[in-house]
N, C-alpha and C positions, 0 to 999 in steps of 0.2 A: 774139500779134500777129506777123504776117509781116514780114520785113525790108523788102520792097518797100513795104508799107503804112506802116511807120515812116519810111522815107526820103521817101515822097511827102508825108506829114504834115509832116515837118521842113522840106521845101522850101517848103511853103505857109505855115507859121507864121513862117518867116524874112521873109515880106513885111511883117509887122507891126512896129511900133516900140515899143509899150508895152502893158502889161496894165491894163485898166480895173478889172477885178474878179476875185477868185478866192475861191471858197467851195465848201463841200460841200453838195450838194443832196439826196443820199440817203446811206445808210450807207456805200456804197463808191464814190460817184460825185462827182467834182470838176467844177465848171464854171469855165472860164477865159474871160473876155471880153477880146478884143483890140481896141485902137483904138476903143473905145466902140461897136462895131458888130457884131462877129462873135463868137459863143459856140461854144466847142468843149468837149465833155464827155468826161471820161476815167474810164471805169468800171474800178475796180481790184479787181473781184471775183476772189478766188483761183481760178485754173484756168479762168476764163472772162472775161478782161479784153478790152475793146475801146474804140475811140474813135468818137464820132459827132458830128455837127454838127446843131444845131437852134436855134430861138429861145431866148432866155434863159428859164429856168424858175424858178418859186418853190420853195424847199426844202420837203420834206414835213414837216419839223420843224426846230426850232432846234438847231444843233450848236455847242456851246460848249466842246469839249475844247481843251487847249493847242494841238494841231495846227491846229485851226480858227482860233483867235485869231491864231496866228503866220502862218498862210497868208494871212489877210486883211490883217494889219499889214504884212507884208513884200512881198506881191505886188501889192496894190491900188495903182494909180497908179505902179507901178515901170516903169523903162525895160527893154525886152527887148533884150538885147545879142545873143544868139544862141540857136538851138535846134539840137541835133545828136544823132546816134546814135553814142555812143562805141564805137570798135572794131567798128562794124557789129554790136553785140550787141543784147540785149533791153531796151535803155534808151532813154527819150526824155528828154533833159536840157536844161533851160532855164537859161541864164545871165542873171542879173537884177541890176540896180542898183536897190535899194529907194529909193522916194521919201522915206521917213522918215529916211534916213541923213544925219547931219550932215556926213559927209565921204565921199569915194569909197569904196564898199564893194561887194563882189561876193558874191552868194549863188547857190546852185543849187537848183532843184527837180528832183529825179530821180524819174521814173516808171519803175519796174521791172516789166516784164511777164514774170515769172519763174514762172509756174505757182502752186504752193502758197505761195511766198514773195513774190507780187506785192505791191508796196508803193509808197507815195508818201513821199519823204524830202526834207526841207529840210536843206541843207548850207551850211556857211560856206566861205570860200575856202581853208581848210586841210583840207577834206574831213572836218571834224568835224560830227557829226550835231547839228542844232539841234532838230528834232522830226520825228516820223514818224507816218503814219496808223496803222501797226501796230508795236508794239514786239516785237522777237524776242530771246529769251534764248539763252544758250549751250547749254542743253539741247535747243533746237529746231533750231539751225543753227550752223555755225562763224562765220557773219557776224552778229555781235551788232548789233542795231539799237536803240540807246538813246541819249537826249540826252547830249552830252558825250563820246561815244566816236568815234574815227576809224572811218570806214566802209571796210571792206576791199573790194577789187575783186571782181567776180563771177568765179567759176571759168570756165575756157575751156569754150566751148560749140560743139559741132559742128553747124553749120547747113547744111542741104541748100541747093543752089543754087536761088534763087528769082529769076526774071527777069521776072515779069509787070509790064507797064507800066500805070500808072493815068493816063489822060489828064486827068481832071477830079477831083481828090481831094475837093473840096467836095461835088460831086454824089454821089461814092462814099460819103462819110460821111453825107450826108443820107439816102441810100438805106438805109444801115445803121441809122440812127435809125428810119426808117419800119418796117423789118422787126422791129427789136427792140421798138419801141413797140407794134406790132400783136400780137406774141406775148405781151408782158408784160401788155397790156390784157386780152387774151383769158383768160389764166390767172388774173390777179387778179380779173377780173370773175366768172369761174367760182367762185372761192374765196369771194368776198364774197357772191354770190347764194346759194351753198349755205348759208352762215352764217345769212343772213336767212331763207331758206326754212324752216330748222329752227325758227326762232322763230315764224314764221307757223304751222307745223304744231303747235307746242306750244300756242299760243293756241287753235287750233281744237280740240285734244284737251281742253283745260281747259273750253272752252265746251260741248263735248259731254258732259262729265262733270258739269256744273252740274245740281244737283237741281231738279226742278219745284217751283214755289212751293206748289201744292196738296198735293203729296206730303209736303213739309216740314211743312205744317200738320197733315196726318193723323198724321205721325210724332210731332209734338209732343203731340197729343191722346192718342195711344197711350201714350207715356211717362208722361204725367200720370196716366192711368188706372192704369197699372202701379204707380206710386208710391203712389196711394191704396189699391190692393189690398194692397200689402206693409204699408202702415201699419195697415190694418184687421186684418191677420193677424200682427202682430209677435209676439203671445203664443205662437204655435205654431212659430216659426222657431228652430231650434237653431243655435249658432255654426258648426257643421261642415256645415250644409246647403248644397247647391249649387243647389237649386231649390225653388220653392214650388208645391205642387199645391193649387189652390183653385178657387173658382167666381167668374166675373166678376159685374158688377152686373146682368146679364141672366139669370144662373143657368147659364151655360155653363161646363163644366169647363175649366180652363186651367192650363198649366204655365209658370211664370215663372222664368227663370235668375237666380240671385242673384250679385251682384258679389263677386269674391274679395277677401280681405284687408281687409274692412270690418266694423266692429262692426254688429251687427244693427240698432241704433237709427239708424244712418247710412244704411242701405240705401234708405229711401224718398227721402232727399235726393239720392241718386245719380241716381235716375230723374227726380226733379223738375228737377235741373240739366240733364239731357239734354233735357228738355222745353223749358226756357227757351232753350237753345242752338238747338234746331230752330226755335223760334218766331222768335228773333232773326234766324236765317239766312233764314227765309222772308220776313221783313220787308225784308231787305237784299239778297237774291239778285239783284234787278234792278240794284242798284248795281254789284255784282261783274260782272254780265253786260255792263253798259255799259262798265265799265273794260277788260274783255277785248276787247270789240268795237273800242274806240277804239285799244287797243294793237295789235290785229291790223291794223286799217286803216292805222295808222302804219307798221308793218313792210311792209305791201303797197305803200305809197307809196315807202318806201326801195328795195324790190325793183325797182319800176318805174323809179325814178331811177337805180339801178345799171345797169339795162339801157340807159338812154339815155346814160350817162357816156361821154365820149370821151377822157379823160385819167386816168392813175393818180391825179393830185391829187384829182380829183372822187371817185374811189372811196375814197381814204383819208379824205376829209372826211366821207363818209356812214357808213363803217364803219372807224373807226381800228383800227390795230394794237392787239393786246391790251396789249402792254407800254406803249404810249403811253396807252391808256385808264386803266391802273392808275396811271401817274404823274400823270395829270390827274384822278384820281378825285375826284368831289365829289357828294355826295348831293343829288338834286333830287326832291322828292316829287311835284310836279306838273310835267308837261312833260318834254321830252327835252333833254339837254344836249350841245352841240357845242363844239369849239374851232377857231377860224379864226385862224391866225397868232397864237396865244396870247390871242385875245379870246374871252371867254365869250359864247356864243350860246344862248339858251333858246327852244324851240319848243313852243307849246301844241298838244296833240293833239285837244282838244275844247273846247266852250264853257266848261266848268268850269275847265280848265286855263288857258285864255286869261285868264279873270278872275283867276285866282291870279297868273299872271305879271304882269299889270297892277299888282297890289297889291304885288308884290315889287320891281318896277322902281324905280330911283332917278330923280330928276327929269331928270338929264342923260343917262340911258341912251337909246338909239335904239329906237324902236318901229317895226315894219314890218307891213304887211298888203297883200294883193292887192286892187286896186281893183275894185269892183262884183261880186266873187264872195266867198261866205262861205269861211272857211278858217282856217288857223293864224295866230295872232299870233306875231311874232318879237321878242324883246328882245335887244339887244346891249349888254352891260355895258361902258361906256366908261371908267369911273373918271376922267371929265372930260377924256379925251384926244380929240384929233382922230382920227377913224378913217381908215385908208387906203382908197382907192377899191376896192382888191381885196377887202377885208373886206365892204364894203357890197354889192358885186356877188355875192359868194359867199353871203352871208346872204339876199339877195333871191332867189337861185336856190333856196335851201332853202325859203323862204316859198312859192314857187310849187309846188315839188315836193311839199310836204305839204298843198297846198290843192286840187290837181287832178291828175288823171292824163291829161287831154286835152292833145294838142299844140296850140300856138298862141302868139300874141304877147301877153304879159300886162304890165300896168302894176303896179308895186309902189310904194306911197306910203310914205314914212318921215319921221319927225320926232322931236324929243325927247319923252320921256314926259310932261314938264310941259305939253305943248301938246295932250295927248290927254285928252278929257273922257268919263268913262264915263256912258252913258245908262241902259241896262237890261241886266243880265247882262253879256255881252261886247260889246254894241253900243256903239260909241263915235262921238264927233265929234272932229275934229282940225283944226288949222290950222298955218301956217307950215311946210308940208311940201314935200318934194321928191319927184321921181318917177323911178324906174328902169324901163327896158324890159327884160323877160326873155323870150327865146325858148325855148319848151319843144318840143324836137324830138319827132316821132313815131318809133317804132321798130317793126320787125317782130320779134315774140317767137315763136320756134319752141319747141314743146314736145317 
């Protein structure tokens, strides 16, 4: 951060009187809302820290580390006494009187923009560390950052003269947000689309490798015939033979490879089992094909939705980070599983999965479906809680995204599962429902 930027930010933040909310919205980004109206964001990424201004944002995930708990407890509703840049150095320092304090008490939030040691630190009035975004040990720096330890001053820093004037710091920070958001969205979208494109490609390859039903039947008959031929010629097979030369039932000379490490009397069963497997595969290959086609169509819908996404939140909702997916891992045989603000959301990819989700849903779970067009059923597991509007809207967007790829204005009906009556297959009748309107934007997709 440049000194003139920090000074302009300090001057602006001193216009406010209290902090409405303080929280972490991304791994390295803090949101502080002032006077219930203006949100400023402090990205504390090592070596690439910056400040921007934007409307309040939903966290990408829940953050419950000690630093997050104390940040919320000490800063939310606190009186803002002053904001300054001590010694014109690389620090933005908030002097705060916490609302929760039973007597006059002063604490500090110190945002240090110091390259590899960039940090956010909560201090008491004796400069003792309460908690920090990052803990730093003695083997990493002479300034140990640990709770209960007095924080040493930053070493002297030679700063080049910077005299640039910022006339409107809010516009400056909003422009920073626009640029950062555009770059972040572009890179994140590219990464997520690449991940989903690989899954589509894999489904296509598996579909292309699926054997033909008729060829499987032919293969089953061939294996069965070979089993009978070995059975008819058991008397002339020696334990060390690797092939059987004989005549088929039409009188043609034939050479049959014999399975290794099997007793002679078990060799016919080997081919009879291969015949049974090929026959069973021929019977069920259409099911495997339908499953692969529905999975491929599902990933194509995700890819299309990723192309339309306008915020990182939408991208993370559609394709969560691997670490988050592992933490939330839960097996779901039928349908696809999403997590929206810690609420479990299940999406059916075809009629069979829609039926299964209806049978799995509890009476107070929320059921969703696009009105007047066939598509995915969505179930939101509520655990008898009232759902936030944000969860309903996000789930309705998923419902539309996985039901159609065409842009337009769609209506999504939703009600409790107990008010949904199954008619035939996944066809249903429902009442006591409410409706959400979802706009699906069209995008130009360049190849």
